[in-house]
Predicted model as a PDB file, atoms N, CA, C, CB and O in Angstrom, pLDDT in the B-factor column:
MODEL        1                                                                  
ATOM      1  N   MET A   1       0.844  -1.184   0.000  1.00 44.00           N  
ATOM      2  CA  MET A   1       0.000   0.000   0.000  1.00 44.00           C  
ATOM      3  C   MET A   1       0.886   1.241   0.000  1.00 44.00           C  
ATOM      4  CB  MET A   1      -0.959   0.001   1.222  1.00 44.00           C  
ATOM      5  O   MET A   1       1.872   1.304   0.734  1.00 44.00           O  
ATOM      6  N   THR A   2       0.544   2.204  -0.802  1.00 48.00           N  
ATOM      7  CA  THR A   2       1.339   3.425  -0.879  1.00 48.00           C  
ATOM      8  C   THR A   2       0.811   4.469   0.082  1.00 48.00           C  
ATOM      9  CB  THR A   2       1.346   3.975  -2.301  1.00 48.00           C  
ATOM     10  O   THR A   2      -0.360   4.461   0.460  1.00 48.00           O  
ATOM     11  N   ASP A   3       1.680   5.344   0.456  1.00 53.00           N  
ATOM     12  CA  ASP A   3       1.340   6.432   1.357  1.00 53.00           C  
ATOM     13  C   ASP A   3       0.719   7.558   0.540  1.00 53.00           C  
ATOM     14  CB  ASP A   3       2.593   6.931   2.139  1.00 53.00           C  
ATOM     15  O   ASP A   3       1.262   7.942  -0.495  1.00 53.00           O  
ATOM     16  N   ARG A   4      -0.399   8.083   0.987  1.00 50.00           N  
ATOM     17  CA  ARG A   4      -1.076   9.137   0.231  1.00 50.00           C  
ATOM     18  C   ARG A   4      -0.247  10.407   0.123  1.00 50.00           C  
ATOM     19  CB  ARG A   4      -2.403   9.456   0.870  1.00 50.00           C  
ATOM     20  O   ARG A   4      -0.496  11.230  -0.759  1.00 50.00           O  
ATOM     21  N   ARG A   5       0.752  10.587   1.020  1.00 53.00           N  
ATOM     22  CA  ARG A   5       1.604  11.769   0.957  1.00 53.00           C  
ATOM     23  C   ARG A   5       2.502  11.740  -0.272  1.00 53.00           C  
ATOM     24  CB  ARG A   5       2.450  11.879   2.218  1.00 53.00           C  
ATOM     25  O   ARG A   5       3.008  12.780  -0.693  1.00 53.00           O  
ATOM     26  N   ASP A   6       2.703  10.563  -0.849  1.00 55.00           N  
ATOM     27  CA  ASP A   6       3.610  10.427  -1.977  1.00 55.00           C  
ATOM     28  C   ASP A   6       2.997  10.820  -3.309  1.00 55.00           C  
ATOM     29  CB  ASP A   6       4.092   9.032  -2.056  1.00 55.00           C  
ATOM     30  O   ASP A   6       3.705  10.884  -4.314  1.00 55.00           O  
ATOM     31  N   HIS A   7       1.721  11.081  -3.339  1.00 54.00           N  
ATOM     32  CA  HIS A   7       1.043  11.387  -4.588  1.00 54.00           C  
ATOM     33  C   HIS A   7       0.479  12.802  -4.547  1.00 54.00           C  
ATOM     34  CB  HIS A   7      -0.075  10.369  -4.860  1.00 54.00           C  
ATOM     35  O   HIS A   7      -0.224  13.163  -3.603  1.00 54.00           O  
ATOM     36  N   PRO A   8       0.783  13.601  -5.563  1.00 50.00           N  
ATOM     37  CA  PRO A   8       0.246  14.967  -5.576  1.00 50.00           C  
ATOM     38  C   PRO A   8      -1.273  14.969  -5.563  1.00 50.00           C  
ATOM     39  CB  PRO A   8       0.752  15.726  -6.799  1.00 50.00           C  
ATOM     40  O   PRO A   8      -1.917  14.123  -6.183  1.00 50.00           O  
ATOM     41  N   LYS A   9      -1.826  15.923  -4.853  1.00 50.00           N  
ATOM     42  CA  LYS A   9      -3.274  16.093  -4.851  1.00 50.00           C  
ATOM     43  C   LYS A   9      -3.681  16.750  -6.158  1.00 50.00           C  
ATOM     44  CB  LYS A   9      -3.745  16.938  -3.631  1.00 50.00           C  
ATOM     45  O   LYS A   9      -2.899  17.505  -6.735  1.00 50.00           O  
ATOM     46  N   PRO A  10      -4.891  16.478  -6.637  1.00 55.00           N  
ATOM     47  CA  PRO A  10      -5.297  17.034  -7.933  1.00 55.00           C  
ATOM     48  C   PRO A  10      -5.143  18.547  -8.037  1.00 55.00           C  
ATOM     49  CB  PRO A  10      -6.720  16.673  -8.204  1.00 55.00           C  
ATOM     50  O   PRO A  10      -4.812  19.057  -9.108  1.00 55.00           O  
ATOM     51  N   ASP A  11      -5.375  19.275  -6.948  1.00 62.00           N  
ATOM     52  CA  ASP A  11      -5.290  20.730  -6.993  1.00 62.00           C  
ATOM     53  C   ASP A  11      -3.893  21.256  -6.650  1.00 62.00           C  
ATOM     54  CB  ASP A  11      -6.301  21.327  -6.045  1.00 62.00           C  
ATOM     55  O   ASP A  11      -3.698  22.466  -6.535  1.00 62.00           O  
ATOM     56  N   CYS A  12      -2.926  20.357  -6.487  1.00 67.00           N  
ATOM     57  CA  CYS A  12      -1.563  20.737  -6.129  1.00 67.00           C  
ATOM     58  C   CYS A  12      -0.598  20.164  -7.168  1.00 67.00           C  
ATOM     59  CB  CYS A  12      -1.199  20.235  -4.695  1.00 67.00           C  
ATOM     60  O   CYS A  12      -0.122  19.038  -7.021  1.00 67.00           O  
ATOM     61  N   GLY A  13      -0.316  20.919  -8.194  1.00 65.00           N  
ATOM     62  CA  GLY A  13       0.538  20.435  -9.262  1.00 65.00           C  
ATOM     63  C   GLY A  13       1.931  20.055  -8.815  1.00 65.00           C  
ATOM     64  O   GLY A  13       2.530  19.142  -9.385  1.00 65.00           O  
ATOM     65  N   SER A  14       2.467  20.733  -7.806  1.00 61.00           N  
ATOM     66  CA  SER A  14       3.829  20.465  -7.360  1.00 61.00           C  
ATOM     67  C   SER A  14       3.910  19.298  -6.396  1.00 61.00           C  
ATOM     68  CB  SER A  14       4.408  21.687  -6.714  1.00 61.00           C  
ATOM     69  O   SER A  14       4.994  18.762  -6.170  1.00 61.00           O  
ATOM     70  N   GLY A  15       2.780  18.892  -5.821  1.00 62.00           N  
ATOM     71  CA  GLY A  15       2.786  17.855  -4.801  1.00 62.00           C  
ATOM     72  C   GLY A  15       2.921  18.415  -3.397  1.00 62.00           C  
ATOM     73  O   GLY A  15       2.807  17.671  -2.423  1.00 62.00           O  
ATOM     74  N   ILE A  16       3.162  19.714  -3.275  1.00 63.00           N  
ATOM     75  CA  ILE A  16       3.249  20.366  -1.971  1.00 63.00           C  
ATOM     76  C   ILE A  16       2.118  21.372  -1.890  1.00 63.00           C  
ATOM     77  CB  ILE A  16       4.644  21.056  -1.754  1.00 63.00           C  
ATOM     78  O   ILE A  16       2.041  22.296  -2.700  1.00 63.00           O  
ATOM     79  N   CYS A  17       1.243  21.196  -0.917  1.00 71.00           N  
ATOM     80  CA  CYS A  17       0.083  22.070  -0.779  1.00 71.00           C  
ATOM     81  C   CYS A  17       0.173  22.846   0.540  1.00 71.00           C  
ATOM     82  CB  CYS A  17      -1.233  21.248  -0.844  1.00 71.00           C  
ATOM     83  O   CYS A  17       0.916  22.468   1.445  1.00 71.00           O  
ATOM     84  N   ALA A  18      -0.577  23.908   0.628  1.00 67.00           N  
ATOM     85  CA  ALA A  18      -0.520  24.798   1.787  1.00 67.00           C  
ATOM     86  C   ALA A  18      -0.778  24.076   3.106  1.00 67.00           C  
ATOM     87  CB  ALA A  18      -1.519  25.912   1.621  1.00 67.00           C  
ATOM     88  O   ALA A  18      -0.172  24.433   4.117  1.00 67.00           O  
ATOM     89  N   GLY A  19      -1.642  23.092   3.132  1.00 69.00           N  
ATOM     90  CA  GLY A  19      -1.967  22.397   4.368  1.00 69.00           C  
ATOM     91  C   GLY A  19      -1.011  21.277   4.722  1.00 69.00           C  
ATOM     92  O   GLY A  19      -1.116  20.704   5.806  1.00 69.00           O  
ATOM     93  N   ASP A  20      -0.084  20.949   3.842  1.00 74.00           N  
ATOM     94  CA  ASP A  20       0.858  19.860   4.073  1.00 74.00           C  
ATOM     95  C   ASP A  20       2.004  20.303   4.975  1.00 74.00           C  
ATOM     96  CB  ASP A  20       1.405  19.343   2.746  1.00 74.00           C  
ATOM     97  O   ASP A  20       2.345  21.485   5.036  1.00 74.00           O  
ATOM     98  N   VAL A  21       2.589  19.340   5.670  1.00 82.00           N  
ATOM     99  CA  VAL A  21       3.802  19.589   6.439  1.00 82.00           C  
ATOM    100  C   VAL A  21       4.921  19.793   5.423  1.00 82.00           C  
ATOM    101  CB  VAL A  21       4.124  18.400   7.443  1.00 82.00           C  
ATOM    102  O   VAL A  21       5.015  19.028   4.462  1.00 82.00           O  
ATOM    103  N   PRO A  22       5.770  20.799   5.607  1.00 89.00           N  
ATOM    104  CA  PRO A  22       6.841  21.026   4.635  1.00 89.00           C  
ATOM    105  C   PRO A  22       7.842  19.872   4.644  1.00 89.00           C  
ATOM    106  CB  PRO A  22       7.560  22.352   4.932  1.00 89.00           C  
ATOM    107  O   PRO A  22       8.084  19.275   5.693  1.00 89.00           O  
ATOM    108  N   PRO A  23       8.425  19.553   3.490  1.00 92.00           N  
ATOM    109  CA  PRO A  23       9.392  18.457   3.437  1.00 92.00           C  
ATOM    110  C   PRO A  23      10.681  18.769   4.193  1.00 92.00           C  
ATOM    111  CB  PRO A  23       9.718  18.131   1.999  1.00 92.00           C  
ATOM    112  O   PRO A  23      11.359  17.866   4.683  1.00 92.00           O  
ATOM    113  N   LEU A  24      11.010  20.055   4.280  1.00 94.00           N  
ATOM    114  CA  LEU A  24      12.191  20.501   5.014  1.00 94.00           C  
ATOM    115  C   LEU A  24      11.816  21.655   5.928  1.00 94.00           C  
ATOM    116  CB  LEU A  24      13.319  20.920   4.046  1.00 94.00           C  
ATOM    117  O   LEU A  24      11.012  22.517   5.572  1.00 94.00           O  
ATOM    118  N   ILE A  25      12.410  21.656   7.101  1.00 94.00           N  
ATOM    119  CA  ILE A  25      12.340  22.825   7.976  1.00 94.00           C  
ATOM    120  C   ILE A  25      13.792  23.196   8.223  1.00 94.00           C  
ATOM    121  CB  ILE A  25      11.537  22.537   9.343  1.00 94.00           C  
ATOM    122  O   ILE A  25      14.512  22.505   8.943  1.00 94.00           O  
ATOM    123  N   GLY A  26      14.204  24.286   7.621  1.00 94.00           N  
ATOM    124  CA  GLY A  26      15.632  24.617   7.619  1.00 94.00           C  
ATOM    125  C   GLY A  26      16.346  23.589   6.776  1.00 94.00           C  
ATOM    126  O   GLY A  26      16.080  23.476   5.579  1.00 94.00           O  
ATOM    127  N   ARG A  27      17.244  22.840   7.376  1.00 95.00           N  
ATOM    128  CA  ARG A  27      17.969  21.766   6.674  1.00 95.00           C  
ATOM    129  C   ARG A  27      17.548  20.389   7.185  1.00 95.00           C  
ATOM    130  CB  ARG A  27      19.492  21.945   6.844  1.00 95.00           C  
ATOM    131  O   ARG A  27      18.153  19.385   6.809  1.00 95.00           O  
ATOM    132  N   ILE A  28      16.518  20.324   8.039  1.00 96.00           N  
ATOM    133  CA  ILE A  28      16.055  19.067   8.626  1.00 96.00           C  
ATOM    134  C   ILE A  28      14.913  18.502   7.782  1.00 96.00           C  
ATOM    135  CB  ILE A  28      15.598  19.278  10.100  1.00 96.00           C  
ATOM    136  O   ILE A  28      13.960  19.211   7.460  1.00 96.00           O  
ATOM    137  N   LEU A  29      15.016  17.224   7.430  1.00 97.00           N  
ATOM    138  CA  LEU A  29      13.932  16.543   6.722  1.00 97.00           C  
ATOM    139  C   LEU A  29      12.836  16.243   7.738  1.00 97.00           C  
ATOM    140  CB  LEU A  29      14.436  15.224   6.015  1.00 97.00           C  
ATOM    141  O   LEU A  29      13.041  15.477   8.679  1.00 97.00           O  
ATOM    142  N   THR A  30      11.699  16.839   7.543  1.00 95.00           N  
ATOM    143  CA  THR A  30      10.585  16.735   8.478  1.00 95.00           C  
ATOM    144  C   THR A  30      10.240  15.275   8.772  1.00 95.00           C  
ATOM    145  CB  THR A  30       9.362  17.461   7.923  1.00 95.00           C  
ATOM    146  O   THR A  30      10.088  14.461   7.861  1.00 95.00           O  
ATOM    147  N   GLY A  31      10.120  14.968  10.055  1.00 92.00           N  
ATOM    148  CA  GLY A  31       9.694  13.640  10.479  1.00 92.00           C  
ATOM    149  C   GLY A  31      10.787  12.592  10.511  1.00 92.00           C  
ATOM    150  O   GLY A  31      10.507  11.427  10.793  1.00 92.00           O  
ATOM    151  N   THR A  32      12.047  12.978  10.225  1.00 93.00           N  
ATOM    152  CA  THR A  32      13.114  11.984  10.182  1.00 93.00           C  
ATOM    153  C   THR A  32      14.218  12.226  11.199  1.00 93.00           C  
ATOM    154  CB  THR A  32      13.706  11.948   8.818  1.00 93.00           C  
ATOM    155  O   THR A  32      14.881  11.283  11.630  1.00 93.00           O  
ATOM    156  N   GLY A  33      14.422  13.481  11.585  1.00 92.00           N  
ATOM    157  CA  GLY A  33      15.527  13.814  12.466  1.00 92.00           C  
ATOM    158  C   GLY A  33      16.860  13.895  11.741  1.00 92.00           C  
ATOM    159  O   GLY A  33      17.890  14.140  12.369  1.00 92.00           O  
ATOM    160  N   LEU A  34      16.857  13.694  10.428  1.00 96.00           N  
ATOM    161  CA  LEU A  34      18.080  13.787   9.630  1.00 96.00           C  
ATOM    162  C   LEU A  34      18.159  15.134   8.933  1.00 96.00           C  
ATOM    163  CB  LEU A  34      18.144  12.651   8.599  1.00 96.00           C  
ATOM    164  O   LEU A  34      17.145  15.714   8.544  1.00 96.00           O  
ATOM    165  N   THR A  35      19.389  15.619   8.782  1.00 97.00           N  
ATOM    166  CA  THR A  35      19.558  16.793   7.952  1.00 97.00           C  
ATOM    167  C   THR A  35      19.622  16.338   6.491  1.00 97.00           C  
ATOM    168  CB  THR A  35      20.838  17.592   8.360  1.00 97.00           C  
ATOM    169  O   THR A  35      19.809  15.157   6.200  1.00 97.00           O  
ATOM    170  N   LEU A  36      19.468  17.274   5.608  1.00 97.00           N  
ATOM    171  CA  LEU A  36      19.581  16.977   4.186  1.00 97.00           C  
ATOM    172  C   LEU A  36      20.974  16.428   3.877  1.00 97.00           C  
ATOM    173  CB  LEU A  36      19.293  18.239   3.340  1.00 97.00           C  
ATOM    174  O   LEU A  36      21.111  15.492   3.090  1.00 97.00           O  
ATOM    175  N   ASP A  37      22.005  17.006   4.492  1.00 97.00           N  
ATOM    176  CA  ASP A  37      23.376  16.530   4.287  1.00 97.00           C  
ATOM    177  C   ASP A  37      23.565  15.098   4.787  1.00 97.00           C  
ATOM    178  CB  ASP A  37      24.363  17.455   4.993  1.00 97.00           C  
ATOM    179  O   ASP A  37      24.220  14.296   4.122  1.00 97.00           O  
ATOM    180  N   GLN A  38      22.999  14.771   5.948  1.00 98.00           N  
ATOM    181  CA  GLN A  38      23.131  13.418   6.488  1.00 98.00           C  
ATOM    182  C   GLN A  38      22.454  12.397   5.578  1.00 98.00           C  
ATOM    183  CB  GLN A  38      22.534  13.345   7.899  1.00 98.00           C  
ATOM    184  O   GLN A  38      23.004  11.325   5.323  1.00 98.00           O  
ATOM    185  N   ALA A  39      21.270  12.728   5.093  1.00 98.00           N  
ATOM    186  CA  ALA A  39      20.544  11.808   4.211  1.00 98.00           C  
ATOM    187  C   ALA A  39      21.285  11.640   2.890  1.00 98.00           C  
ATOM    188  CB  ALA A  39      19.111  12.316   3.955  1.00 98.00           C  
ATOM    189  O   ALA A  39      21.370  10.529   2.365  1.00 98.00           O  
ATOM    190  N   ALA A  40      21.821  12.730   2.349  1.00 98.00           N  
ATOM    191  CA  ALA A  40      22.574  12.647   1.094  1.00 98.00           C  
ATOM    192  C   ALA A  40      23.829  11.798   1.288  1.00 98.00           C  
ATOM    193  CB  ALA A  40      22.953  14.064   0.588  1.00 98.00           C  
ATOM    194  O   ALA A  40      24.203  11.032   0.400  1.00 98.00           O  
ATOM    195  N   ALA A  41      24.476  11.929   2.435  1.00 98.00           N  
ATOM    196  CA  ALA A  41      25.655  11.110   2.724  1.00 98.00           C  
ATOM    197  C   ALA A  41      25.293   9.632   2.753  1.00 98.00           C  
ATOM    198  CB  ALA A  41      26.285  11.525   4.060  1.00 98.00           C  
ATOM    199  O   ALA A  41      26.081   8.793   2.317  1.00 98.00           O  
ATOM    200  N   ARG A  42      24.121   9.308   3.257  1.00 97.00           N  
ATOM    201  CA  ARG A  42      23.659   7.912   3.249  1.00 97.00           C  
ATOM    202  C   ARG A  42      23.492   7.409   1.823  1.00 97.00           C  
ATOM    203  CB  ARG A  42      22.328   7.774   4.016  1.00 97.00           C  
ATOM    204  O   ARG A  42      23.875   6.282   1.510  1.00 97.00           O  
ATOM    205  N   VAL A  43      22.922   8.240   0.960  1.00 97.00           N  
ATOM    206  CA  VAL A  43      22.749   7.860  -0.439  1.00 97.00           C  
ATOM    207  C   VAL A  43      24.108   7.578  -1.075  1.00 97.00           C  
ATOM    208  CB  VAL A  43      22.004   8.968  -1.219  1.00 97.00           C  
ATOM    209  O   VAL A  43      24.289   6.570  -1.758  1.00 97.00           O  
ATOM    210  N   LEU A  44      25.057   8.481  -0.843  1.00 97.00           N  
ATOM    211  CA  LEU A  44      26.388   8.324  -1.425  1.00 97.00           C  
ATOM    212  C   LEU A  44      27.124   7.102  -0.890  1.00 97.00           C  
ATOM    213  CB  LEU A  44      27.210   9.560  -1.164  1.00 97.00           C  
ATOM    214  O   LEU A  44      27.987   6.548  -1.571  1.00 97.00           O  
ATOM    215  N   ALA A  45      26.786   6.681   0.329  1.00 98.00           N  
ATOM    216  CA  ALA A  45      27.401   5.500   0.934  1.00 98.00           C  
ATOM    217  C   ALA A  45      26.593   4.232   0.651  1.00 98.00           C  
ATOM    218  CB  ALA A  45      27.543   5.697   2.442  1.00 98.00           C  
ATOM    219  O   ALA A  45      26.883   3.170   1.202  1.00 98.00           O  
ATOM    220  N   ASN A  46      25.583   4.348  -0.209  1.00 97.00           N  
ATOM    221  CA  ASN A  46      24.695   3.220  -0.546  1.00 97.00           C  
ATOM    222  C   ASN A  46      24.004   2.633   0.676  1.00 97.00           C  
ATOM    223  CB  ASN A  46      25.484   2.128  -1.247  1.00 97.00           C  
ATOM    224  O   ASN A  46      23.747   1.431   0.735  1.00 97.00           O  
ATOM    225  N   GLU A  47      23.704   3.487   1.650  1.00 97.00           N  
ATOM    226  CA  GLU A  47      22.950   3.083   2.834  1.00 97.00           C  
ATOM    227  C   GLU A  47      21.475   3.383   2.606  1.00 97.00           C  
ATOM    228  CB  GLU A  47      23.472   3.809   4.110  1.00 97.00           C  
ATOM    229  O   GLU A  47      21.124   4.229   1.784  1.00 97.00           O  
ATOM    230  N   ALA A  48      20.632   2.695   3.328  1.00 96.00           N  
ATOM    231  CA  ALA A  48      19.184   2.874   3.199  1.00 96.00           C  
ATOM    232  C   ALA A  48      18.754   4.207   3.796  1.00 96.00           C  
ATOM    233  CB  ALA A  48      18.431   1.719   3.884  1.00 96.00           C  
ATOM    234  O   ALA A  48      19.297   4.669   4.800  1.00 96.00           O  
ATOM    235  N   LEU A  49      17.767   4.807   3.151  1.00 96.00           N  
ATOM    236  CA  LEU A  49      17.131   6.008   3.687  1.00 96.00           C  
ATOM    237  C   LEU A  49      15.960   5.585   4.566  1.00 96.00           C  
ATOM    238  CB  LEU A  49      16.656   6.958   2.541  1.00 96.00           C  
ATOM    239  O   LEU A  49      15.417   4.494   4.389  1.00 96.00           O  
ATOM    240  N   PRO A  50      15.565   6.438   5.515  1.00 95.00           N  
ATOM    241  CA  PRO A  50      14.426   6.098   6.366  1.00 95.00           C  
ATOM    242  C   PRO A  50      13.164   5.851   5.530  1.00 95.00           C  
ATOM    243  CB  PRO A  50      14.173   7.220   7.388  1.00 95.00           C  
ATOM    244  O   PRO A  50      12.900   6.561   4.560  1.00 95.00           O  
ATOM    245  N   ALA A  51      12.408   4.853   5.918  1.00 95.00           N  
ATOM    246  CA  ALA A  51      11.192   4.490   5.193  1.00 95.00           C  
ATOM    247  C   ALA A  51      10.154   5.600   5.224  1.00 95.00           C  
ATOM    248  CB  ALA A  51      10.601   3.221   5.771  1.00 95.00           C  
ATOM    249  O   ALA A  51       9.322   5.689   4.321  1.00 95.00           O  
ATOM    250  N   GLU A  52      10.187   6.457   6.259  1.00 94.00           N  
ATOM    251  CA  GLU A  52       9.164   7.493   6.397  1.00 94.00           C  
ATOM    252  C   GLU A  52       9.370   8.692   5.479  1.00 94.00           C  
ATOM    253  CB  GLU A  52       9.122   7.964   7.812  1.00 94.00           C  
ATOM    254  O   GLU A  52       8.529   9.591   5.451  1.00 94.00           O  
ATOM    255  N   LEU A  53      10.477   8.728   4.723  1.00 95.00           N  
ATOM    256  CA  LEU A  53      10.663   9.832   3.782  1.00 95.00           C  
ATOM    257  C   LEU A  53       9.567   9.816   2.724  1.00 95.00           C  
ATOM    258  CB  LEU A  53      12.050   9.753   3.117  1.00 95.00           C  
ATOM    259  O   LEU A  53       9.208   8.763   2.198  1.00 95.00           O  
ATOM    260  N   THR A  54       9.047  10.990   2.423  1.00 93.00           N  
ATOM    261  CA  THR A  54       8.068  11.086   1.342  1.00 93.00           C  
ATOM    262  C   THR A  54       8.804  11.060   0.009  1.00 93.00           C  
ATOM    263  CB  THR A  54       7.205  12.380   1.475  1.00 93.00           C  
ATOM    264  O   THR A  54      10.028  11.184  -0.026  1.00 93.00           O  
ATOM    265  N   GLU A  55       8.086  10.903  -1.058  1.00 93.00           N  
ATOM    266  CA  GLU A  55       8.694  10.893  -2.387  1.00 93.00           C  
ATOM    267  C   GLU A  55       9.381  12.236  -2.680  1.00 93.00           C  
ATOM    268  CB  GLU A  55       7.626  10.589  -3.463  1.00 93.00           C  
ATOM    269  O   GLU A  55      10.447  12.276  -3.293  1.00 93.00           O  
ATOM    270  N   ILE A  56       8.765  13.310  -2.242  1.00 93.00           N  
ATOM    271  CA  ILE A  56       9.356  14.640  -2.435  1.00 93.00           C  
ATOM    272  C   ILE A  56      10.673  14.747  -1.666  1.00 93.00           C  
ATOM    273  CB  ILE A  56       8.371  15.751  -1.975  1.00 93.00           C  
ATOM    274  O   ILE A  56      11.656  15.265  -2.195  1.00 93.00           O  
ATOM    275  N   GLN A  57      10.700  14.267  -0.437  1.00 96.00           N  
ATOM    276  CA  GLN A  57      11.923  14.299   0.350  1.00 96.00           C  
ATOM    277  C   GLN A  57      13.010  13.452  -0.307  1.00 96.00           C  
ATOM    278  CB  GLN A  57      11.654  13.808   1.776  1.00 96.00           C  
ATOM    279  O   GLN A  57      14.173  13.853  -0.345  1.00 96.00           O  
ATOM    280  N   ARG A  58      12.635  12.284  -0.822  1.00 97.00           N  
ATOM    281  CA  ARG A  58      13.613  11.425  -1.503  1.00 97.00           C  
ATOM    282  C   ARG A  58      14.217  12.138  -2.710  1.00 97.00           C  
ATOM    283  CB  ARG A  58      12.955  10.104  -1.946  1.00 97.00           C  
ATOM    284  O   ARG A  58      15.423  12.052  -2.945  1.00 97.00           O  
ATOM    285  N   ARG A  59      13.386  12.838  -3.473  1.00 96.00           N  
ATOM    286  CA  ARG A  59      13.889  13.594  -4.627  1.00 96.00           C  
ATOM    287  C   ARG A  59      14.866  14.665  -4.176  1.00 96.00           C  
ATOM    288  CB  ARG A  59      12.729  14.232  -5.410  1.00 96.00           C  
ATOM    289  O   ARG A  59      15.923  14.841  -4.782  1.00 96.00           O  
ATOM    290  N   LEU A  60      14.513  15.385  -3.108  1.00 96.00           N  
ATOM    291  CA  LEU A  60      15.400  16.432  -2.586  1.00 96.00           C  
ATOM    292  C   LEU A  60      16.745  15.846  -2.153  1.00 96.00           C  
ATOM    293  CB  LEU A  60      14.735  17.157  -1.400  1.00 96.00           C  
ATOM    294  O   LEU A  60      17.796  16.423  -2.431  1.00 96.00           O  
ATOM    295  N   VAL A  61      16.706  14.709  -1.478  1.00 98.00           N  
ATOM    296  CA  VAL A  61      17.929  14.068  -1.000  1.00 98.00           C  
ATOM    297  C   VAL A  61      18.798  13.633  -2.178  1.00 98.00           C  
ATOM    298  CB  VAL A  61      17.592  12.856  -0.106  1.00 98.00           C  
ATOM    299  O   VAL A  61      20.003  13.882  -2.185  1.00 98.00           O  
ATOM    300  N   HIS A  62      18.195  12.990  -3.168  1.00 97.00           N  
ATOM    301  CA  HIS A  62      18.969  12.511  -4.320  1.00 97.00           C  
ATOM    302  C   HIS A  62      19.545  13.684  -5.119  1.00 97.00           C  
ATOM    303  CB  HIS A  62      18.087  11.630  -5.232  1.00 97.00           C  
ATOM    304  O   HIS A  62      20.687  13.618  -5.572  1.00 97.00           O  
ATOM    305  N   GLU A  63      18.776  14.742  -5.295  1.00 97.00           N  
ATOM    306  CA  GLU A  63      19.293  15.919  -5.993  1.00 97.00           C  
ATOM    307  C   GLU A  63      20.443  16.557  -5.223  1.00 97.00           C  
ATOM    308  CB  GLU A  63      18.176  16.943  -6.209  1.00 97.00           C  
ATOM    309  O   GLU A  63      21.436  16.983  -5.813  1.00 97.00           O  
ATOM    310  N   HIS A  64      20.300  16.618  -3.897  1.00 97.00           N  
ATOM    311  CA  HIS A  64      21.369  17.195  -3.069  1.00 97.00           C  
ATOM    312  C   HIS A  64      22.625  16.332  -3.148  1.00 97.00           C  
ATOM    313  CB  HIS A  64      20.906  17.334  -1.596  1.00 97.00           C  
ATOM    314  O   HIS A  64      23.736  16.859  -3.201  1.00 97.00           O  
ATOM    315  N   ALA A  65      22.457  15.023  -3.155  1.00 98.00           N  
ATOM    316  CA  ALA A  65      23.605  14.119  -3.225  1.00 98.00           C  
ATOM    317  C   ALA A  65      24.373  14.315  -4.535  1.00 98.00           C  
ATOM    318  CB  ALA A  65      23.143  12.654  -3.092  1.00 98.00           C  
ATOM    319  O   ALA A  65      25.595  14.162  -4.560  1.00 98.00           O  
ATOM    320  N   LEU A  66      23.688  14.645  -5.597  1.00 97.00           N  
ATOM    321  CA  LEU A  66      24.354  14.881  -6.880  1.00 97.00           C  
ATOM    322  C   LEU A  66      25.287  16.084  -6.835  1.00 97.00           C  
ATOM    323  CB  LEU A  66      23.323  15.080  -7.972  1.00 97.00           C  
ATOM    324  O   LEU A  66      26.238  16.169  -7.612  1.00 97.00           O  
ATOM    325  N   HIS A  67      25.014  17.011  -5.924  1.00 94.00           N  
ATOM    326  CA  HIS A  67      25.808  18.243  -5.825  1.00 94.00           C  
ATOM    327  C   HIS A  67      26.905  18.175  -4.786  1.00 94.00           C  
ATOM    328  CB  HIS A  67      24.915  19.398  -5.510  1.00 94.00           C  
ATOM    329  O   HIS A  67      27.662  19.130  -4.615  1.00 94.00           O  
ATOM    330  N   LEU A  68      26.998  17.052  -4.091  1.00 89.00           N  
ATOM    331  CA  LEU A  68      28.062  16.915  -3.075  1.00 89.00           C  
ATOM    332  C   LEU A  68      29.333  16.369  -3.693  1.00 89.00           C  
ATOM    333  CB  LEU A  68      27.607  15.998  -1.925  1.00 89.00           C  
ATOM    334  O   LEU A  68      30.330  16.187  -2.994  1.00 89.00           O  
TER     335      LEU A  68                                                      
ENDMDL                                                                          
END                                                                             
């Protein structure tokens, strides 16, 4: 079963809507306790990312890892 947070709402083209929890607060990935840098380092080390990351957060982490 997929998490409903992973799919954009019909009225939210970007997948992030005003009522949603932001994917990042500062440099912290919401709901994970990891910073964007820590999560990107995990990607670069071929380590697993937390299961609770949303699809948007995963995209942010992978994009950030490309720039490290």
